[in-house]
Residue frames as qw, qx, qy, qz and C-alpha x, y, z in Angstrom:
[[0.107, 0.909, -0.030, 0.401, 3.62, -18.29, 5.45],
 [0.647, 0.030, -0.439, 0.623, 6.83, -17.52, 7.27],
 [0.361, -0.893, -0.262, 0.070, 6.70, -15.44, 10.43],
 [0.132, 0.908, -0.298, 0.264, 9.09, -12.66, 11.30],
 [0.677, -0.570, 0.464, -0.046, 10.63, -14.94, 13.94],
 [0.890, 0.140, 0.371, 0.226, 11.60, -17.43, 11.22],
 [0.509, 0.803, 0.001, 0.311, 12.92, -14.71, 8.92],
 [0.206, -0.887, 0.366, -0.192, 15.09, -13.25, 11.70],
 [0.825, -0.354, 0.437, 0.050, 16.47, -16.70, 12.50],
 [0.829, 0.372, 0.268, 0.321, 17.88, -16.88, 8.96],
 [0.232, 0.924, -0.126, 0.278, 19.68, -13.51, 9.14],
 [0.701, 0.187, -0.460, 0.512, 23.36, -13.81, 10.20],
 [0.044, -0.506, 0.321, -0.799, 23.05, -10.88, 12.62],
 [0.663, -0.351, 0.214, -0.625, 20.45, -12.81, 14.64],
 [0.812, 0.104, -0.573, -0.045, 21.73, -16.37, 14.25],
 [0.517, 0.052, -0.707, 0.480, 22.20, -18.18, 17.53],
 [0.289, -0.290, 0.304, -0.860, 19.84, -16.02, 19.58],
 [0.168, 0.182, 0.907, -0.340, 17.45, -17.81, 21.89],
 [0.012, -0.487, -0.749, -0.449, 13.94, -18.20, 20.44],
 [0.209, -0.808, -0.494, 0.243, 12.46, -15.96, 23.16],
 [0.269, -0.541, 0.130, 0.786, 15.01, -13.24, 22.29],
 [0.114, 0.115, 0.661, 0.733, 14.12, -13.47, 18.59],
 [0.118, -0.668, -0.723, -0.135, 10.45, -13.22, 19.57],
 [0.250, -0.749, -0.260, 0.556, 11.12, -10.07, 21.61],
 [0.191, -0.318, 0.389, 0.843, 12.95, -8.46, 18.68],
 [0.039, 0.326, 0.780, 0.534, 10.24, -9.49, 16.22],
 [0.124, -0.729, -0.639, 0.211, 7.65, -7.82, 18.47],
 [0.130, -0.707, -0.013, 0.695, 9.24, -4.46, 17.65],
 [0.197, -0.170, 0.639, 0.724, 9.18, -4.97, 13.88],
 [0.541, 0.611, 0.435, -0.380, 6.82, -4.12, 11.07],
 [0.609, 0.267, 0.535, 0.520, 6.98, -4.35, 7.29],
 [0.104, 0.794, -0.004, -0.598, 7.73, -1.25, 5.20],
 [0.685, 0.434, 0.431, 0.395, 8.20, -0.50, 1.52],
 [0.124, -0.711, 0.146, 0.677, 10.29, 2.21, -0.15],
 [0.687, 0.708, 0.161, -0.024, 9.99, 3.31, -3.77],
 [0.738, 0.216, 0.089, 0.634, 13.08, 3.66, -5.92],
 [0.274, 0.485, -0.070, 0.827, 15.01, 6.83, -4.90],
 [0.517, -0.757, -0.188, -0.353, 12.98, 7.23, -1.67],
 [0.120, 0.552, -0.620, 0.545, 15.00, 8.11, 1.44],
 [0.668, -0.347, -0.650, 0.106, 14.92, 5.65, 4.33],
 [0.456, -0.798, -0.213, 0.331, 16.50, 8.30, 6.56],
 [0.387, 0.803, -0.081, 0.446, 18.61, 11.46, 6.41],
 [0.559, 0.063, -0.426, 0.708, 21.73, 12.49, 8.28],
 [0.016, -0.198, 0.287, -0.937, 20.90, 14.50, 11.40],
 [0.640, -0.332, -0.274, -0.637, 17.32, 13.22, 11.73],
 [0.622, -0.394, 0.533, -0.417, 16.20, 11.27, 14.78],
 [0.408, 0.257, -0.864, -0.145, 17.39, 7.65, 14.56],
 [0.601, -0.170, 0.487, -0.611, 14.53, 5.63, 15.94],
 [0.924, 0.250, 0.120, -0.261, 14.63, 2.61, 13.63],
 [0.167, -0.461, 0.780, 0.389, 16.81, 0.03, 12.00],
 [0.764, 0.387, -0.101, -0.506, 15.93, -1.88, 8.87],
 [0.569, -0.132, 0.790, 0.188, 16.34, -5.47, 7.81],
 [0.412, 0.461, -0.404, -0.675, 16.43, -5.34, 4.01],
 [0.703, 0.097, 0.688, -0.150, 14.37, -8.24, 2.62],
 [0.631, 0.503, 0.491, 0.328, 14.30, -7.21, -1.04],
 [0.264, 0.943, 0.086, 0.181, 16.09, -4.50, -3.02],
 [0.678, 0.120, -0.149, 0.710, 19.19, -2.37, -2.70],
 [0.252, -0.950, -0.174, 0.059, 19.96, 0.60, -0.45],
 [0.544, 0.494, -0.206, 0.647, 22.79, 3.12, -0.77],
 [0.515, -0.725, -0.225, 0.399, 24.36, 4.48, 2.40],
 [0.451, 0.645, 0.117, 0.605, 25.50, 7.98, 1.49],
 [0.376, -0.636, -0.216, 0.638, 27.12, 11.08, 2.88],
 [0.333, 0.921, 0.175, 0.097, 27.12, 14.59, 1.50],
 [0.619, -0.224, 0.136, 0.741, 30.45, 16.01, 0.35],
 [0.121, 0.795, 0.137, -0.578, 30.29, 19.75, -0.44],
 [0.038, 0.529, -0.565, -0.632, 32.40, 19.50, -3.60],
 [0.061, 0.076, -0.928, -0.360, 30.89, 16.25, -4.90],
 [0.664, -0.178, -0.182, -0.703, 27.34, 16.07, -3.55],
 [0.877, -0.259, 0.274, -0.298, 25.99, 12.71, -2.35],
 [0.299, 0.518, -0.800, -0.035, 28.72, 10.05, -2.21],
 [0.924, -0.182, -0.223, -0.253, 27.84, 6.39, -1.77],
 [0.259, -0.637, 0.688, -0.231, 29.76, 4.85, 1.09],
 [0.216, -0.082, 0.972, -0.039, 28.25, 1.40, 0.89],
 [0.617, 0.003, -0.392, -0.682, 25.50, -0.49, -0.89],
 [0.315, -0.102, 0.871, -0.363, 23.45, -3.03, 1.07],
 [0.497, 0.016, -0.645, -0.580, 21.10, -5.70, -0.18],
 [0.825, -0.312, -0.237, -0.408, 18.64, -8.35, 0.95],
 [0.863, -0.203, -0.386, 0.255, 19.72, -9.93, 4.23],
 [0.412, 0.218, -0.299, 0.833, 21.65, -6.86, 5.36],
 [0.294, -0.768, -0.488, 0.294, 20.79, -4.57, 8.26],
 [0.269, 0.558, 0.071, 0.782, 20.80, -0.79, 7.85],
 [0.289, -0.750, 0.025, -0.595, 21.20, 1.50, 10.84],
 [0.642, -0.199, -0.603, 0.428, 22.85, 1.34, 14.23],
 [0.071, 0.349, -0.199, 0.913, 22.33, 4.91, 15.40],
 [0.633, -0.513, -0.292, -0.501, 19.09, 3.90, 17.17],
 [0.843, -0.279, -0.403, 0.222, 21.30, 2.13, 19.71],
 [0.567, -0.117, -0.218, 0.786, 23.62, 5.00, 20.65],
 [0.070, -0.906, -0.297, 0.293, 22.65, 8.35, 22.18],
 [0.273, 0.278, 0.301, -0.870, 21.93, 10.98, 20.94],
 [0.494, 0.408, 0.767, -0.037, 20.03, 8.71, 18.48],
 [0.353, 0.785, -0.089, -0.502, 20.74, 10.73, 15.32],
 [0.883, 0.374, 0.214, 0.185, 21.56, 9.39, 11.88],
 [0.398, -0.635, 0.359, 0.556, 25.15, 9.94, 10.76],
 [0.158, -0.103, 0.727, 0.661, 24.49, 9.13, 7.09],
 [0.625, 0.259, -0.051, -0.734, 21.70, 9.11, 4.52],
 [0.376, 0.023, 0.919, 0.116, 20.08, 5.92, 3.24],
 [0.497, 0.422, -0.154, -0.742, 18.38, 5.89, -0.16],
 [0.783, 0.197, 0.584, -0.077, 16.54, 3.09, -1.96],
 [0.038, -0.412, 0.637, 0.651, 18.27, 2.35, -5.26],
 [0.283, -0.166, -0.829, -0.454, 15.46, -0.03, -6.23],
 [0.677, -0.471, -0.170, -0.539, 12.08, -0.80, -4.74],
 [0.193, 0.284, -0.819, 0.460, 12.90, -1.98, -1.22],
 [0.748, -0.479, -0.298, -0.348, 10.86, -4.19, 1.04],
 [0.296, 0.346, -0.675, 0.581, 12.17, -4.25, 4.57],
 [0.570, -0.629, -0.525, 0.057, 11.26, -4.84, 8.17],
 [0.052, 0.659, -0.244, 0.710, 11.61, -1.72, 10.29],
 [0.618, -0.365, -0.617, 0.322, 12.38, -2.19, 13.97],
 [0.243, -0.898, -0.099, -0.354, 11.38, 0.43, 16.50],
 [0.468, 0.399, -0.528, 0.586, 14.52, 1.50, 18.35],
 [0.339, -0.444, 0.384, -0.735, 12.76, 2.77, 21.48],
 [0.919, -0.152, -0.074, -0.355, 10.83, -0.51, 21.74],
 [0.864, 0.186, -0.391, 0.257, 14.08, -2.48, 21.51],
 [0.187, 0.478, -0.499, 0.698, 15.94, -0.23, 23.94],
 [0.620, -0.395, 0.238, -0.635, 13.12, -0.76, 26.48],
 [0.979, -0.041, -0.149, -0.133, 13.27, -4.53, 25.97],
 [0.660, 0.368, -0.461, 0.466, 17.05, -4.48, 26.34],
 [0.144, -0.517, 0.439, -0.721, 16.77, -2.51, 29.58],
 [0.804, -0.272, 0.183, -0.497, 14.32, -5.09, 30.92],
 [0.989, 0.015, 0.124, 0.079, 16.40, -8.05, 29.66],
 [0.174, -0.834, 0.453, 0.262, 20.15, -7.33, 29.99],
 [0.620, -0.106, 0.719, 0.295, 21.04, -10.61, 28.24],
 [0.530, 0.691, 0.461, 0.170, 19.13, -9.44, 25.17],
 [0.039, 0.988, -0.095, -0.117, 20.79, -6.03, 25.44],
 [0.450, -0.581, 0.599, 0.319, 24.23, -7.63, 25.58],
 [0.639, 0.220, 0.680, 0.284, 23.47, -9.80, 22.56],
 [0.405, 0.851, 0.315, 0.114, 22.18, -6.90, 20.46],
 [0.127, -0.940, 0.261, 0.179, 25.00, -4.57, 21.51],
 [0.561, -0.375, 0.656, 0.338, 27.63, -7.22, 20.71],
 [0.599, 0.402, 0.634, 0.279, 26.10, -7.99, 17.33],
 [0.278, 0.939, 0.189, 0.074, 25.62, -4.37, 16.29],
 [0.304, -0.826, 0.388, 0.273, 29.14, -3.51, 17.49],
 [0.607, -0.104, 0.682, 0.394, 30.50, -6.29, 15.25],
 [0.472, 0.707, 0.484, 0.208, 28.41, -4.95, 12.36],
 [0.010, -0.993, 0.046, 0.113, 29.78, -1.46, 13.02],
 [0.473, -0.584, 0.549, 0.366, 33.37, -2.73, 13.05],
 [0.610, 0.221, 0.668, 0.364, 32.86, -4.60, 9.77],
 [0.339, 0.864, 0.344, 0.145, 31.31, -1.56, 8.11],
 [0.182, -0.934, 0.221, 0.213, 34.08, 0.72, 9.39],
 [0.567, -0.323, 0.630, 0.421, 36.75, -1.64, 8.04],
 [0.533, 0.513, 0.589, 0.325, 34.99, -1.71, 4.67],
 [0.117, 0.983, 0.143, -0.008, 34.76, 2.09, 4.70],
 [0.410, -0.731, 0.406, 0.366, 38.48, 2.33, 5.48],
 [0.583, 0.023, 0.671, 0.458, 39.27, 0.19, 2.44],
 [0.363, 0.779, 0.469, 0.206, 36.98, 2.31, 0.29],
 [0.100, -0.978, 0.065, 0.168, 38.68, 5.52, 1.48],
 [0.515, -0.477, 0.555, 0.447, 42.10, 4.04, 0.78],
 [0.543, 0.363, 0.649, 0.390, 40.91, 3.18, -2.70],
 [0.192, 0.930, 0.302, 0.087, 39.48, 6.67, -3.31],
 [0.201, -0.931, 0.236, 0.191, 42.47, 8.55, -1.94],
 [0.644, -0.248, 0.594, 0.414, 44.92, 6.07, -3.45],
 [0.532, 0.584, 0.507, 0.343, 43.44, 6.83, -6.89],
 [0.090, 0.989, 0.091, 0.080, 43.69, 10.59, -6.39],
 [0.480, -0.738, 0.373, 0.292, 47.26, 10.33, -5.10],
 [0.667, 0.007, 0.595, 0.448, 48.32, 8.47, -8.26],
 [0.434, 0.808, 0.369, 0.151, 47.00, 11.20, -10.57]]
């Protein structure tokens, strides 16, 4: 049986961390399951968790008054969902909904923030890695918006 430490070591976001850092992160995690169509979180709610998706597909969505829920991104096994736990005021900026049955590891944000405060090297590593994740997701979102608005401009 594989431990959470081993699973985290195989996820690109955590590659290259020291074994003791991976162990500290793993200590804040626990397994969760979401049924198809179940919400992982909703925009505006307290952001106290992030999720490592181990199985299934999750839609990151936002509500548009004219259109309803609009999918911004779809994430799958091996991806991480959620960075709002890391930045005050710790509120979700989007919705996340399971498109299929999802098995994930949920990480307690307060637990990790406490560990980062006690271990600045861990805090730097997590902040750097989540900032890179945020940049990548923002670039992808920019391309998606260009595609959406480019289509409407051509009509």
